[in-house]
Each structure stands twice: as C-alpha cells, then as structure tokens.
N, C-alpha and C positions, 0 to 999 in steps of 0.2 A: 505494500500499500504506499502511496505517496500522498502527504498532505501539505497543501500550500495555504498560507495565511493571506487573507486580502483585508484585513483590519477589523477591529472592533470585534463582532462575532460571527464574520465571514470565513468560511473555509472552504476549500475545495480536497476532495477526496479522491484519487483515482483507485479504485478497487474493482477486482474482477472485470477489468477492460472498459468498465465505465466511469463516467465522471460525476459524482455526485457534489452539488452546490449548497452550502448551509447559510441561509439567513443573509443575503445579499445586500449589503448597505455599502456602498463602494464609493461611487460617483458623487455622493453628497458629503463624503467624509474627507475632510481636507488632509488628514493623516495618510489617506490610500491614494493620494494624487499620482502617485507614479503608476498605479494599475489602470491599463487600459481594459473597458469592459469588452471590446471586440476580441480581446487574446483569451477572453475566459472560455473554457469549455465546460458543458453541461448536458448531461443526458437526464438528469433529475434534480430539480431544485426543492430542497427541504426547507420549511419555514417553521420556527418553533411558536412564534405567535404574531399579533398583527400590528405590532408597534413599529412606526415607521422606520427605526434603525435597525430593522431586522429584515425588512423587504421591499425597500425603496426602489431597488433595480429590479425586482420581479418581472414586471411587465415587459421591459426591454429585452431582457435577457431571454425570456420563453420566446419573445417574437424571433429574435436572432438566432438561437439555437436550436428552438423547436423542441425543448427538454418538457418533460411533464412535470407538474406542481405535485408536491407530496405536503400535506399540511391538513388541519384541522377541518371538520365538515364546514364550518362557518367561514373560515378564510376561502376555501374552494367555492363555495357558493357566492361569494364576492366577487372573487375573480371570474368564475364563470358569467357572472352578468355583465361581466365588461369585456368578454370577448376571447378568454382564455378557457379552451375547451380540453385539453390534454391534460388530465389530473388523477390523482388518487387521492380521494378525502378519507381521513382517519380519525380515529378518537383513541383516548389512552387505553392501553390494553390491548389493542387491536394490532395487526402485523399484515404487511403484503409481502409477498417474494417477486421480484422482478429481476430479470437476467442474472439468476443465480445469486441475488444479494436480498436478504432477509430484514425488512425493515420495521421495528416494532416501535410504536409510540408509547412513551412512559410519562408518567406524571412529573410536572414542574408546578411549582408554587410561584405564580405570578400574575398580574393582571393582562389583558389583551383586548385591544380595540385599535381599530382604524383612526386615523388624524380625523374624519368626517364623524365620528363618534358610533360608527357601526361595531356591533359586538363583535369579538374574532373568536368566539368560544374559548376552551379552556387552553392555558399555555401547556405544551408537550416538550419532550427531549425525545431523543431518538437512539436506541440501540441498533446498531448496523452489524449484521453477521454474514459471513461468506466464507468460503475455503480458504481465503488468505488471512483470515482472523476476524476479530470482533472489537468494536469499539462504541464508546457511549459520546455522544453530543448532548450536553445538558439542557441547554438553552438557557435562558433566563430564569434561574430558580434561586428559593431558599434552601437551605438545608433540610433535607425530609428523610424520614425512616424508610420510605417507600424505595430509596436507593439501596438498602439492604437486600430486596429483591434482585436488584441488578447483578450485586455481588454475589449472590447464592447462585446465579444462573450465569453470568456474563462471560468469566474467562476472558477478560478484556486485555487488548494490546495496549492501548491507551484511552485515555478519557481528555475530553475538551470541556473545562469546566468554567464558570463566571467566577472571578476573582476581585472585582472593583469594588465590592460592598455598595452600600445606599440603596441600590435598586435591586440587587441580588446578593448571593453570598460574598462574604469577603475573603481573606486569607486564613483566617483561624476555621472558618466553617467549611472551607473548602478542603483543608487538611482532613477534617473528620468526614467530610464525605468521601476522601480516600480509603478510609478504613471500612466505610459501609459498603463501597463498591468492590472493594478488593483490587483494587489497581493503584500503583504508586508512581506510574508515569503519565503525567498529566501536562496538556497544553493549556495555558491560561488565556483566556478571552474575555471581553467586556470589561475593558480596563484602558483608563488614559485617553480615551476618545473625547470626552468631556470634563470640564474641571471637577464634578463632584466624585468622578470615579477614578482620578488619577492616584497612582500608586508609588510607592517607593520600592522600584525592581528589585535592587539589592537585597533590600530587608524582607521581602516577600521571598525569594529564592533561598535566603538562607533559613528562614523559618520552615521551608519544605525540607531543606536538608537536615535539619536538625531533627525532624519527625521521621527521618530515614525514607524520605519520598523526592522525587525529582519534579520540580516545575520548569517547564520550558516555556520562554516568553519569545517567540517567534518575530523577526523582523517582518514587516509587510512586504510580501512577496517572497518570503524563504519558503523554500520546499524542503520537507523532512521526510525520510524514507522509514518506513515500520516493517 
C-alpha cells in the first residue's frame, strides 16, 4: 500500500491496484497549494462527514476522475440531487466489497452538516481491508470505546487518527485510541490547518514515543509505503 498526504484530513491510498481518496479538502487549503487537483488519482472517494473541510473538492474530483462516492446515506442523497450518480451509500456497521477491497463504516463521534445547513447523517470512520493488509481512517472523532471493536478484529497495518484537539481527539486521547485499536503505527491528521488546531509537532511525536507508539506527520505531498 502507498499512502499520500494531501493536507488536513485528505489522504490518497493506493491499494489492490485501486486509488482511494479520503476527505478531499485541498484546493481551499492554503497549506496544500503545491497539490494540483488534476494530478490526483481516484477510483473511490470516501467522505467521513459533511463539513466543508472534508468534502470541498468532491464535485470537481468526481467529475474529472469518474470516481464513485462512498459516504453516509444522507451525504449520498445530497450529492445525488446535484448530479453525482456513481456512489455507495452506507451507514455505521455496514460494509461493501469493491474490486477486492472491503470498506466497513465504523462509528465516529462528531457533528455532520453541509454549509447550507443540510443534515449530513452521522459521522463515520472506515476500516479498509484487502489482501495487502488493513488500515483504519478514523475521520473526525472523539475517543470512543467502540474503537475496541476495531482492535479486536482489525489487525491493522496503520491507522490515520485526528490529533488537533478542539474539534476532535487531541494527542493524549489519540494515544489511548492506539491501545483500543491495537495499532501503534499512526499517521496524524486534522492538525495545523487552522489556528485552533495548531500543535507542537515535536512534543506530539515525543509523547507517542514515550508511550511506545509511532506518530508520523507526513509533509503535504509526501508518500509513505506500507
């Protein structure tokens, strides 16, 4: 698997010969100005919830790549009414298998609504499984005991967790989440983009190390292989 970071909570994962793109908020993000949308590959675009900083580039990228949207029922209905037809609507606890990749929607504790006030369903994370291995994209979430179910069944190569605090888990809760999901190889997300979620990267990395865990803070545009 190859993982590329596009800033904020947006990651591309190349797995089983397909490209998954998570929570594309790229063109409005000044920190990601080096990323060109036309260079991004996507077969499936997975959206965790309806906030603009997680789906701003969905319409453009789906039109350009012809990717299928994977999201909550409510997000799917919203985009379907706006002309996007290729999609898989899901809800927490459900799973789909596409092209040898199984995507399971899991609980995330967070609000979810579009900029116009339309309800976006409940927030979700995703556990993705294939012959190449499994990983967890948490989405925006608080620490939750439901993560223990992921640890019981996940056998994760890595997990992508929010660490910016204020709107999601912070560093300390993310470390606890590692124990719940039984995964010590973490990619951080949802930090530094806005003033309230700026972090001390060195301090965060050292806290993880002290707890016997590894936190990777990828540079925007950086690719890591697992």
